[in-house]
SEDRENBA-230444 format. One record per residue (C-alpha): residue number from 1; residue in one letter; x negated, y negated, z negated. Coordinates in Angstrom, 1 decimal, padded with zeros to 4 digits, always signed. Example, Ala and Ser with C-alpha at 12.3 -4.5 7.8 and 13.67 -1.06 7.14 Angstrom:
<rs>
R  num  residuo      xx      yy      zz
R    1        A  -012.3  +004.5  -007.8
R    2        S  -013.7  +001.1  -007.1
</rs>
This chain:
<rs>
R  num  residuo      xx      yy      zz
R    1        M  +012.4  -008.5  +004.9
R    2        E  +011.1  -005.5  +003.2
R    3        L  +012.0  -003.6  +000.2
R    4        I  +009.5  -001.4  -001.6
R    5        I  +011.1  +001.3  -003.7
R    6        K  +009.5  +003.3  -006.5
R    7        P  +012.1  +005.9  -007.2
R    8        T  +009.9  +008.1  -009.5
R    9        E  +006.6  +007.7  -011.0
R   10        L  +006.3  +011.6  -011.2
R   11        C  +003.5  +012.9  -008.9
R   12        N  +002.0  +016.3  -008.0
R   13        F  -001.4  +014.9  -007.7
R   14        K  -004.0  +013.7  -010.2
R   15        C  -005.8  +011.0  -008.6
R   16        T  -008.3  +009.3  -010.7
R   17        F  -007.7  +005.7  -009.2
R   18        C  -003.9  +005.9  -009.5
R   19        S  -002.3  +002.5  -010.1
R   20        S  +001.3  +003.6  -010.9
R   21        P  +001.3  +006.0  -013.9
R   22        N  +003.3  +003.6  -016.1
R   23        L  +006.2  +002.3  -013.7
R   24        S  +008.9  +002.9  -016.4
R   25        E  +009.7  +003.5  -020.1
R   26        H  +010.1  +007.3  -019.3
R   27        N  +008.2  +008.8  -016.5
R   28        A  +011.3  +010.9  -015.5
R   29        N  +013.4  +007.9  -014.7
R   30        T  +014.9  +008.0  -011.4
R   31        L  +015.7  +004.7  -009.4
R   32        D  +019.7  +004.8  -009.4
R   33        I  +020.7  +004.2  -005.7
R   34        K  +023.0  +001.7  -006.7
R   35        Y  +020.2  -000.9  -007.1
R   36        I  +019.2  -000.2  -003.8
R   37        K  +022.9  -000.7  -002.3
R   38        E  +023.1  -003.9  -004.2
R   39        F  +020.1  -005.2  -002.5
R   40        L  +021.3  -004.5  +000.8
R   41        V  +024.6  -005.9  +000.2
R   42        K  +022.6  -009.2  -000.7
R   43        Y  +020.0  -008.6  +002.1
R   44        P  +021.7  -006.8  +004.8
R   45        Y  +019.0  -007.9  +007.2
R   46        T  +016.1  -005.9  +005.2
R   47        N  +014.2  -004.3  +008.0
R   48        T  +012.3  -001.6  +006.1
R   49        I  +012.6  +000.2  +002.9
R   50        I  +009.1  +001.3  +002.0
R   51        V  +009.3  +004.4  -000.3
R   52        N  +006.3  +004.7  -002.5
R   53        G  +005.7  +006.5  -005.9
R   54        G  +004.6  +008.3  -007.9
R   55        D  +004.9  +010.6  -005.0
R   56        P  +008.4  +010.3  -003.2
R   57        L  +008.8  +014.0  -002.6
R   58        M  +009.2  +014.6  -006.1
R   59        L  +012.9  +013.9  -005.7
R   60        P  +015.0  +015.8  -003.6
R   61        P  +015.8  +015.2  +000.1
R   62        R  +019.3  +014.4  -000.9
R   63        Y  +018.4  +011.3  -002.6
R   64        Y  +017.2  +009.8  +000.7
R   65        W  +020.0  +011.4  +002.8
R   66        D  +022.3  +009.3  +000.6
R   67        I  +020.3  +006.1  +001.4
R   68        I  +020.3  +006.8  +005.2
R   69        E  +024.2  +007.6  +005.1
R   70        Y  +024.7  +004.3  +003.4
R   71        I  +022.5  +002.6  +006.1
R   72        E  +024.5  +004.2  +008.8
R   73        E  +027.9  +003.7  +007.4
R   74        N  +027.1  -000.1  +007.0
R   75        D  +025.6  -000.4  +010.4
R   76        L  +022.2  -001.7  +009.3
R   77        N  +019.0  -001.8  +011.3
R   78        T  +017.0  -000.8  +008.1
R   79        T  +014.6  +002.0  +008.4
R   80        L  +012.8  +004.3  +005.6
R   81        A  +009.0  +004.3  +005.8
R   82        F  +007.7  +006.9  +003.6
R   83        T  +004.0  +007.1  +002.0
R   84        S  +003.4  +010.5  +000.4
R   85        N  +000.7  +012.9  +000.0
R   86        L  +002.9  +015.4  +001.7
R   87        W  +002.0  +018.3  -000.5
R   88        D  +005.5  +019.1  -001.1
R   89        F  +006.3  +019.0  +002.5
R   90        Y  +003.2  +021.3  +003.0
R   91        K  +004.4  +023.9  +000.5
R   92        H  +008.2  +023.6  +001.7
R   93        P  +008.4  +022.5  +005.2
R   94        D  +012.1  +023.4  +005.7
R   95        K  +013.0  +021.4  +002.8
R   96        W  +011.9  +018.1  +004.3
R   97        S  +011.8  +018.6  +008.4
R   98        N  +015.1  +017.6  +009.3
R   99        L  +014.7  +014.2  +007.1
R  100        F  +011.2  +013.2  +008.5
R  101        R  +012.6  +013.8  +012.2
R  102        H  +015.4  +011.5  +011.5
R  103        D  +015.1  +008.3  +013.8
R  104        K  +015.2  +006.0  +010.9
R  105        V  +012.3  +007.5  +009.1
R  106        G  +008.8  +007.3  +009.3
R  107        V  +005.8  +008.6  +007.3
R  108        T  +002.4  +007.6  +006.4
R  109        T  +000.2  +009.9  +004.2
R  110        S  -002.8  +009.6  +002.3
R  111        F  -006.4  +010.8  +002.4
R  112        N  -010.0  +010.0  +001.4
R  113        Y  -013.3  +011.3  +001.2
R  114        G  -015.0  +011.8  -002.2
R  115        D  -013.6  +013.4  -005.5
R  116        T  -011.0  +010.6  -006.5
R  117        R  -008.0  +012.3  -004.6
R  118        R  -007.1  +015.2  -006.7
R  119        I  -004.5  +018.1  -006.7
R  120        T  -005.3  +019.0  -010.0
R  121        D  -007.6  +017.6  -012.5
R  122        S  -010.3  +020.0  -011.1
R  123        R  -009.3  +020.5  -007.7
R  124        V  -010.1  +017.8  -004.9
R  125        Y  -007.9  +017.3  -001.9
R  126        T  -010.3  +018.2  +000.6
R  127        E  -010.7  +017.3  +004.4
R  128        E  -009.9  +021.0  +005.2
R  129        D  -006.5  +020.5  +003.0
R  130        F  -005.6  +017.2  +005.0
R  131        W  -006.1  +019.0  +008.2
R  132        N  -003.7  +021.6  +007.2
R  133        V  -001.1  +019.1  +006.0
R  134        S  -001.4  +016.9  +009.3
R  135        D  -001.5  +020.1  +011.7
R  136        L  +001.8  +021.3  +010.0
R  137        F  +003.4  +017.9  +010.2
R  138        L  +002.4  +017.8  +013.9
R  139        E  +003.8  +021.2  +014.6
R  140        R  +007.1  +020.6  +012.7
R  141        I  +007.8  +016.7  +013.1
R  142        G  +006.2  +016.0  +016.3
R  143        Y  +003.3  +013.7  +015.5
R  144        R  +000.4  +013.3  +013.3
R  145        P  +001.1  +010.7  +010.3
R  146        D  -001.1  +007.8  +009.8
R  147        F  -003.0  +007.7  +006.6
R  148        I  -004.2  +005.4  +003.7
R  149        S  -007.5  +005.6  +002.0
R  150        V  -008.1  +004.1  -001.4
R  151        I  -011.6  +002.9  -001.5
R  152        T  -013.3  +002.6  -004.9
R  153        N  -016.7  +001.8  -006.0
R  154        D  -017.4  +005.7  -006.1
R  155        T  -016.2  +006.3  -002.5
R  156        L  -017.3  +003.1  -000.9
R  157        E  -020.3  +004.8  +000.9
R  158        L  -017.8  +007.1  +002.6
R  159        A  -015.4  +004.7  +003.5
R  160        M  -016.4  +004.9  +007.3
R  161        D  -016.0  +008.5  +007.3
R  162        N  -012.3  +007.9  +007.0
R  163        V  -012.3  +005.7  +010.2
R  164        Y  -014.1  +008.4  +012.1
R  165        L  -011.6  +010.9  +010.9
R  166        A  -009.0  +008.6  +012.2
R  167        E  -010.6  +008.4  +015.4
R  168        K  -010.8  +012.4  +015.6
R  169        M  -007.3  +012.8  +014.7
R  170        G  -005.9  +010.1  +017.0
R  171        V  -004.2  +008.2  +014.3
R  172        E  -004.7  +004.9  +012.3
R  173        C  -006.1  +004.8  +008.8
R  174        K  -005.6  +001.8  +006.5
R  175        L  -008.7  +001.3  +004.0
R  176        N  -007.3  -000.2  +000.8
R  177        Y  -009.5  -001.7  -002.0
R  178        V  -008.7  -000.4  -005.2
R  179        F  -006.7  -002.9  -007.7
R  180        N  -007.6  -003.0  -011.4
R  181        S  -004.1  -001.4  -012.4
R  182        G  -003.3  +002.1  -014.0
R  183        Y  -006.1  +004.6  -014.4
R  184        S  -008.2  +002.2  -012.5
R  185        K  -010.2  -000.4  -014.5
R  186        E  -013.2  -001.2  -012.5
R  187        V  -014.1  -004.4  -010.7
R  188        F  -014.1  -003.9  -006.8
R  189        L  -015.5  -006.9  -005.0
R  190        L  -014.2  -007.9  -001.7
R  191        G  -017.4  -008.3  +000.0
R  192        D  -018.0  -004.4  -000.2
R  193        I  -014.7  -003.7  +001.8
R  194        Y  -015.4  -006.5  +004.4
R  195        K  -018.7  -005.4  +005.0
R  196        V  -017.0  -002.1  +006.0
R  197        Y  -014.3  -003.9  +008.1
R  198        L  -017.2  -005.7  +009.9
R  199        Q  -019.0  -002.4  +010.7
R  200        I  -015.6  -001.0  +012.3
R  201        I  -015.6  -004.1  +014.6
R  202        E  -019.4  -003.5  +015.4
R  203        E  -018.7  +000.2  +016.1
R  204        G  -015.6  -000.7  +018.3
R  205        L  -013.1  +001.3  +016.0
R  206        V  -010.7  -001.4  +015.5
R  207        E  -007.6  +000.4  +016.8
R  208        Y  -008.2  +003.0  +014.1
R  209        E  -008.0  +000.9  +011.0
R  210        Y  -005.3  -001.4  +010.0
R  211        N  -006.8  -003.9  +007.9
R  212        T  -009.5  -004.4  +010.4
R  213        K  -006.9  -005.2  +013.1
R  214        Q  -005.2  -007.9  +010.7
R  215        L  -008.7  -009.4  +010.2
R  216        V  -009.1  -009.8  +014.0
R  217        K  -005.5  -010.8  +014.3
R  218        M  -005.9  -013.9  +011.9
R  219        K  -007.6  -016.2  +015.0
R  220        Y  -004.1  -015.3  +017.0
R  221        S  -001.1  -015.0  +014.9
R  222        N  +000.5  -014.1  +011.3
R  223        T  -001.0  -011.4  +009.4
R  224        T  +000.3  -009.1  +006.7
R  225        C  -000.5  -008.4  +003.1
R  226        P  -003.5  -008.6  +001.8
R  227        L  -004.4  -011.6  +004.2
R  228        S  -001.1  -013.3  +003.8
R  229        K  +000.8  -014.4  +000.8
R  230        V  +004.1  -012.8  +001.6
R  231        C  +005.0  -011.3  -001.5
R  232        D  +007.4  -014.1  -002.5
R  233        S  +008.9  -014.9  +000.7
R  234        N  +009.8  -011.4  +002.0
R  235        I  +009.0  -008.5  -000.3
R  236        R  +010.9  -007.1  -003.3
R  237        T  +009.9  -004.0  -005.4
R  238        L  +012.4  -001.8  -007.2
R  239        H  +011.0  +000.4  -009.9
R  240        P  +012.5  +003.8  -011.2
R  241        D  +014.4  +001.8  -014.1
R  242        G  +015.9  -000.7  -011.5
R  243        K  +013.5  -003.6  -012.6
R  244        L  +012.7  -006.1  -009.7
R  245        Y  +009.4  -007.7  -008.8
R  246        S  +008.0  -009.3  -005.8
R  247        C  +004.2  -008.1  -005.4
R  248        G  +004.2  -004.3  -005.5
R  249        A  +000.7  -004.4  -007.1
R  250        F  +001.6  -006.7  -010.0
R  251        A  +004.8  -004.3  -010.3
R  252        D  +002.3  -001.7  -011.4
R  253        D  +001.0  -004.0  -014.2
R  254        L  +004.8  -004.7  -015.1
R  255        R  +004.0  -008.4  -014.5
R  256        Y  +006.2  -011.0  -013.1
R  257        E  +009.5  -009.1  -013.2
R  258        L  +012.3  -010.9  -011.5
R  259        D  +015.8  -011.6  -012.5
R  260        S  +018.2  -010.0  -010.3
R  261        K  +019.5  -013.7  -009.3
R  262        T  +015.9  -014.7  -008.4
R  263        E  +016.0  -015.9  -004.9
R  264        F  +013.1  -015.8  -002.4
R  265        H  +012.8  -019.4  -002.4
R  266        D  +012.1  -019.5  -006.0
R  267        A  +008.7  -018.2  -005.5
R  268        P  +007.4  -017.1  -009.0
R  269        L  +003.8  -016.1  -007.8
R  270        K  +003.3  -019.1  -005.8
R  271        A  +004.6  -021.2  -008.9
R  272        D  +001.7  -019.8  -010.9
R  273        C  -001.4  -022.3  -010.3
R  274        S  -003.7  -019.7  -011.6
R  275        L  -003.0  -017.3  -008.7
R  276        Q  -003.6  -019.7  -005.9
R  277        V  -007.4  -019.9  -005.5
R  278        L  -010.4  -018.3  -007.5
R  279        K  -012.0  -021.7  -007.8
R  280        A  -011.9  -025.4  -006.8
R  281        D  -014.7  -024.9  -004.2
R  282        C  -012.6  -022.4  -002.1
R  283        F  -010.7  -025.4  -000.5
R  284        M  -013.9  -026.4  +001.4
R  285        C  -014.8  -022.8  +002.3
R  286        P  -013.9  -021.1  +005.5
R  287        L  -013.3  -018.0  +004.0
R  288        T  -010.5  -019.4  +001.5
R  289        T  -007.8  -017.4  +003.4
R  290        I  -009.7  -014.3  +003.1
R  291        C  -010.8  -014.6  -000.5
R  292        N  -007.5  -016.0  -001.7
R  293        G  -005.1  -014.0  +000.5
R  294        C  -003.9  -011.8  -002.3
R  295        Y  -002.4  -012.9  -005.6
R  296        K  -003.2  -009.7  -007.4
R  297        K  -006.8  -009.5  -006.1
R  298        V  -007.3  -013.2  -007.2
R  299        D  -006.2  -012.3  -010.5
R  300        D  -008.4  -009.1  -011.0
R  301        I  -011.5  -011.1  -010.0
R  302        K  -010.5  -013.9  -012.3
R  303        M  -009.7  -011.5  -015.1
R  304        S  -013.0  -009.6  -014.9
R  305        D  -015.1  -012.7  -014.9
R  306        S  -016.3  -011.7  -011.4
R  307        V  -015.7  -014.9  -009.4
R  308        E  -019.3  -015.9  -008.9
R  309        A  -020.4  -012.3  -008.0
R  310        H  -017.6  -012.2  -005.7
R  311        C  -018.5  -015.6  -003.9
R  312        A  -022.3  -014.6  -003.5
R  313        K  -021.2  -011.4  -001.7
R  314        M  -018.7  -013.1  +000.5
R  315        K  -021.3  -015.5  +001.2
R  316        E  -023.6  -013.1  +002.6
R  317        L  -020.9  -012.1  +005.4
R  318        E  -019.8  -015.7  +006.1
R  319        E  -021.5  -016.2  +009.2
R  320        E  -020.2  -013.0  +011.0
R  321        L  -016.6  -013.5  +009.3
R  322        V  -016.1  -017.0  +010.6
R  323        K  -016.8  -015.8  +014.1
R  324        I  -014.0  -013.6  +013.7
R  325        I  -011.2  -015.7  +012.0
</rs>
C-alpha cells in the first residue's frame, strides 16, 4: 500500500513539461496533515508515503517532521519517500539535512538532459548544476540520490545520456515518458521509449535504469507501475485541497476523484471499460501487457487518436520484446 501526497503545487522550477500546475483551486493551498492522519488511521499498513508536488521543499521541514512524529507515536512501519529537485536543499542545506538523514526518509531527485527542465524560464538546469546538488547531498546526507528523467519528444535523443550519467554517478535513474497533462500536450508514443529500454539491455546497463529492470522482471514476477495496473488496488493520491484519487497521473488532470469512503475493491479505473485496452486486437497480441500496462497512457493514446501509430511502432520492436517478457 502506497500513499502519494502532493502537499503543494508550488515549485521553484519552471519545467516546460510539468504535469502538475493545477492540482487545486488555489495554487497556495497546502494539504492539511489531518487528511494524511485520517488515511493512516484507516490504512495503518501503508508502507510508503511518496511525497511529490509541485516541489515538496516549498513547504517547511516542520510539516514533514509532524508526519514522522505521528508515524513514530503510532508505531507505524511507514516511510517517507521524497521526490524533489533539491534546489532548496542546495541553497539551504542546514534547513533540510537532519530531516533527510532520518531513517524513515528516502530521497529521489530529478534531472534530464535538454532544455526542458528549467530553474527559471530562461535558465536551464544543467549537468553542472545537477552534479553540484548531488555532491552536496553526498557530503551532507551520505549518499547520492537516484534520479527521475522525464523524456519528451524533444529530449528523446538524449535519453541514453541520462543512463550513462547514472552509471558514472553510481546511482539508478528512471526514464519516465511524458504524459499528456499539465503543460505537456504532446503525443509521446511508447515505441520510442521502449526502443531506449532495449538499447539499455543491449548495452548491459539494466542496473542503472529502473523501468528497464521492471521490463526484464516481467518474465519472473510482479512488476510496478507503469507495467502493472495497480493504481486501484494499492495506491491513493492526496492533493493539496484534500481531494483523493487513485492514479497519480489522472490526479494531475483532476479526473477520477474518489469519495473518502471508496474502498480499494471498488476499483474505479478497472470499472471504466475504455481504459482497459487500446483496441480489441490487443487481446491477441503478446505485447498487450506492455501497451496496456498504464490506464493513463491508454487514455492519452486514445484521446490523441494515435492507436494505430502506437501499434505500428511497437510491432517494430515485438520480436525483441517478446524474447524479454
